[in-house]
C-alpha positions in Angstrom: -150.2 -58.0 -72.7 -153.7 -57.7 -72.2 -155.6 -54.2 -72.5 -158.4 -53.3 -70.9 -160.2 -50.0 -71.1 -159.9 -49.1 -67.0 -155.9 -48.9 -67.5 -154.1 -46.6 -69.8 -152.2 -48.1 -72.6 -148.6 -46.6 -71.7 -149.5 -48.0 -68.1 -149.8 -51.5 -69.6 -146.5 -51.0 -71.6 -144.9 -50.2 -68.3 -145.9 -53.2 -66.5 -145.1 -55.1 -69.5 -141.4 -54.2 -69.3 -141.6 -54.2 -65.4 -142.8 -57.6 -65.7 -139.7 -59.0 -68.0 -137.6 -57.2 -65.3 -138.9 -58.7 -62.6 -139.0 -61.9 -64.2 -135.3 -61.9 -64.5 -135.7 -62.5 -68.6 -134.9 -58.8 -68.9 -131.5 -57.9 -66.7 -129.5 -55.0 -66.1 -127.7 -53.5 -69.0 -129.4 -55.4 -71.5 -131.5 -54.2 -74.4 -135.0 -53.6 -74.6 -137.5 -53.2 -77.3 -137.3 -49.9 -79.2 -140.2 -47.5 -79.1 -140.5 -48.7 -82.8 -140.7 -52.2 -81.5 -143.3 -51.5 -78.8 -145.3 -49.9 -81.5 -145.7 -52.6 -83.8 -145.8 -55.1 -81.4 -148.7 -53.6 -79.5 -150.2 -52.1 -82.1 -150.2 -49.0 -80.0 -149.2 -44.9 -80.6 -145.7 -43.7 -80.7 -146.7 -41.5 -78.1 -147.8 -44.0 -75.9 -145.0 -45.9 -76.2 -142.5 -42.7 -75.8 -144.8 -41.6 -72.8 -144.2 -45.5 -71.3 -139.9 -45.6 -72.2 -139.9 -41.9 -70.9 -141.3 -42.6 -67.1 -139.5 -45.7 -66.7 -136.2 -43.8 -67.7 -137.1 -40.9 -65.2 -137.9 -43.4 -62.4 -134.3 -45.4 -63.2 -135.6 -48.4 -64.5 -134.6 -47.9 -67.9 -131.6 -46.3 -69.3 -131.1 -44.6 -73.0 -127.9 -44.2 -74.7 -127.9 -41.9 -77.6 -127.9 -43.8 -81.4 -127.5 -47.7 -79.0 -130.8 -47.8 -77.7 -132.5 -48.3 -74.6 -131.3 -51.1 -71.6 -132.1 -51.9 -68.4 -130.7 -49.3 -65.8 -128.6 -50.2 -63.1 -131.5 -50.6 -60.8 -129.4 -49.0 -57.8 -131.8 -47.4 -55.6 -131.7 -43.7 -56.6 -134.0 -40.6 -55.6 -134.3 -37.1 -56.7 -132.7 -34.6 -54.0 -135.2 -31.8 -54.5 -138.4 -34.1 -54.5 -140.7 -35.6 -51.7 -141.5 -38.9 -52.5 -143.1 -42.3 -50.9 -140.5 -44.3 -51.0 -142.9 -47.4 -51.3 -143.8 -45.7 -54.8 -140.2 -45.6 -55.6 -139.3 -49.2 -54.8 -142.6 -50.4 -56.9 -141.6 -48.1 -59.7 -138.3 -49.7 -60.4 -140.5 -52.6 -60.6 -139.5 -54.1 -56.9 -141.4 -55.4 -54.0 -141.5 -53.0 -51.0 -141.7 -53.8 -47.5 -142.0 -52.2 -44.3 -141.0 -53.6 -41.0 -142.0 -51.3 -37.7 -139.6 -51.3 -35.0 -140.7 -48.5 -32.9 -143.8 -47.4 -32.2 -143.7 -44.7 -28.9 -144.5 -41.5 -27.3 -141.6 -40.0 -25.9 -140.5 -37.0 -24.3 -138.4 -34.8 -26.9 -134.9 -33.9 -26.4 -133.3 -30.6 -27.5 -133.0 -31.5 -30.8 -136.3 -32.8 -31.3 -138.1 -30.0 -29.6 -136.1 -27.5 -31.6 -136.8 -29.2 -35.4 -140.5 -29.6 -33.8 -141.0 -26.2 -32.6 -142.4 -27.4 -29.5 -141.9 -25.8 -25.9 -139.5 -27.2 -23.5 -142.5 -28.2 -21.2 -143.9 -30.2 -24.1 -144.8 -33.5 -22.6 -144.6 -36.1 -25.7 -144.0 -36.1 -29.0 -144.7 -39.7 -31.3 -141.5 -41.6 -32.5 -141.6 -44.3 -35.3 -138.6 -46.1 -36.3 -139.2 -48.0 -39.6 -137.1 -50.3 -42.2 -138.3 -50.3 -45.5 -137.0 -53.3 -47.5 -136.5 -53.3 -51.2 -137.0 -57.3 -52.4 -136.1 -58.0 -48.6 -132.7 -55.8 -48.9 -132.8 -53.1 -46.2 -133.0 -49.7 -48.3 -133.9 -47.1 -45.5 -134.3 -46.7 -42.0 -136.7 -44.3 -41.0 -136.5 -42.1 -37.7 -139.5 -40.0 -37.5 -140.8 -37.5 -34.8 -144.4 -36.3 -35.5 -146.1 -33.2 -33.6 -149.0 -34.8 -31.8 -151.2 -31.7 -32.1 -150.7 -32.1 -35.9 -151.3 -35.9 -36.5 -152.7 -36.8 -33.0 -153.9 -40.6 -34.4 -150.1 -41.2 -36.0 -149.4 -44.0 -33.8 -152.4 -45.8 -34.2 -151.8 -46.0 -37.8 -151.0 -49.7 -39.3 -147.4 -48.8 -41.0 -147.1 -52.3 -42.5 -149.8 -51.0 -45.0 -149.2 -47.5 -45.3 -146.1 -45.3 -45.1 -145.8 -42.6 -42.8 -145.3 -40.1 -46.0 -149.0 -41.2 -47.1 -150.6 -40.9 -43.9 -149.2 -37.6 -43.1 -150.0 -36.6 -46.5 -153.7 -37.3 -45.6 -153.8 -35.7 -42.1 -151.2 -32.9 -42.5 -150.9 -32.0 -46.0 -147.3 -30.5 -47.0 -147.1 -26.7 -47.0 -143.2 -26.5 -46.8 -139.7 -28.3 -46.4 -136.2 -28.1 -45.5 -133.7 -30.9 -45.5 -129.6 -31.2 -45.3 -128.0 -34.4 -46.7 -124.5 -35.4 -45.7 -122.8 -38.7 -45.3 -122.3 -40.0 -42.2 -121.0 -43.2 -39.8 -124.2 -44.4 -37.9 -124.7 -45.9 -34.5 -124.3 -49.3 -34.1 -128.3 -49.3 -34.0 -128.9 -48.5 -37.4 -125.9 -49.7 -38.7 -127.4 -53.4 -37.8 -130.9 -52.5 -39.3 -129.4 -51.3 -42.9 -126.7 -54.4 -42.4 -124.1 -52.0 -43.3 -120.2 -53.9 -43.3 -117.9 -52.5 -41.4 -117.1 -48.9 -41.4 -119.8 -48.4 -44.6 -121.2 -45.1 -44.6 -124.8 -44.3 -44.7 -126.2 -41.2 -46.8 -128.7 -39.4 -44.4 -131.5 -37.0 -45.4 -132.5 -34.7 -42.4 -136.0 -33.6 -43.1 -138.3 -30.9 -41.7 -142.3 -30.7 -43.0 -144.5 -28.1 -42.1 -148.3 -28.0 -42.4 -150.9 -25.4 -41.2 -147.8 -23.1 -40.8 -146.3 -25.2 -38.2 -143.5 -28.3 -37.9 -145.4 -31.4 -38.4 -142.5 -34.1 -38.5 -138.9 -34.2 -38.0 -137.3 -37.4 -40.1 -133.6 -38.8 -40.1 -133.7 -41.0 -43.6 -130.9 -43.5 -43.5 -129.7 -45.2 -46.2 -126.7 -47.5 -47.2 -124.0 -45.9 -49.1 -123.3 -48.3 -51.2 -127.1 -49.2 -52.3 -128.5 -45.8 -52.7 -127.8 -42.4 -54.3 -129.5 -39.1 -55.3 -129.9 -38.0 -58.7 -131.9 -35.4 -60.3 -131.9 -32.3 -63.1 -133.4 -29.1 -63.9 -133.9 -27.1 -67.1 -133.6 -23.4 -66.7 
C-alpha cells in the first residue's frame, strides 16, 4: 500500500482490502486482517483502521461475526431500501467494476401511466425515455427504464450514459427534493427478462420510483433487478 498525502489513510486501507478481493486472493467467506493487525502492519491509528473496516461492512463488502472476526462478505448485490444512491458507486464500493449499456434513448409520446407519474398534461407532446442495462463485473444487475420530464432536464438525451449514470446527470441538473417509491416482486416481460438473463420464471425485484425537483416530478423510473442476485438490506436506530 502506497501512502500519499492526497489520499486519506482510511481510503488507502479500504483500497488495500478491495484490491485483495478483486484479485481473488481473498474470497467470499475468508477471514481478513483484524483492526489490530491493520494498525500494526500499516502503522495507522486504530480509529483509521476502524473507519476503513466499518465503511466496508456498511457497503456489504465485509461482514463481522462477534467474537470470531471479519470476513469477506457474500458480495450478493444489495441496496438500502430507503436510500437513493448511484448504482455505479454502489458497485464500485463492493470492489467491482460497473459498466452501462444504453439500449434506448428517445423522445416518446407518454402513455397514461407515465403522464400520471410525471404530472404532465394529456396534450404533452413528448417525454424523454432511456433504457439502460447496468452490469457488475459484466453480469447484468439492473435494467433502468426511466422517463424524464423535458422541462426539468431539457438536454437529457444528449448525455453520455456510458460515462455517467442518469442518477449523476439528474442530481446535477435537477437536485433531488422528494422521492416516492414502491418495491415489489414481478414476472417481467420478455425484453426485460432477456436483458437481465433471467432463468425461466425467475422473478425480478422492481423498484418503482418517482423523484421531484423544484416542486415538480422530474423522473419516473422502473428499476428491475434479478431476484437471485439482488436484495434490499437496511437498518435504523431509534
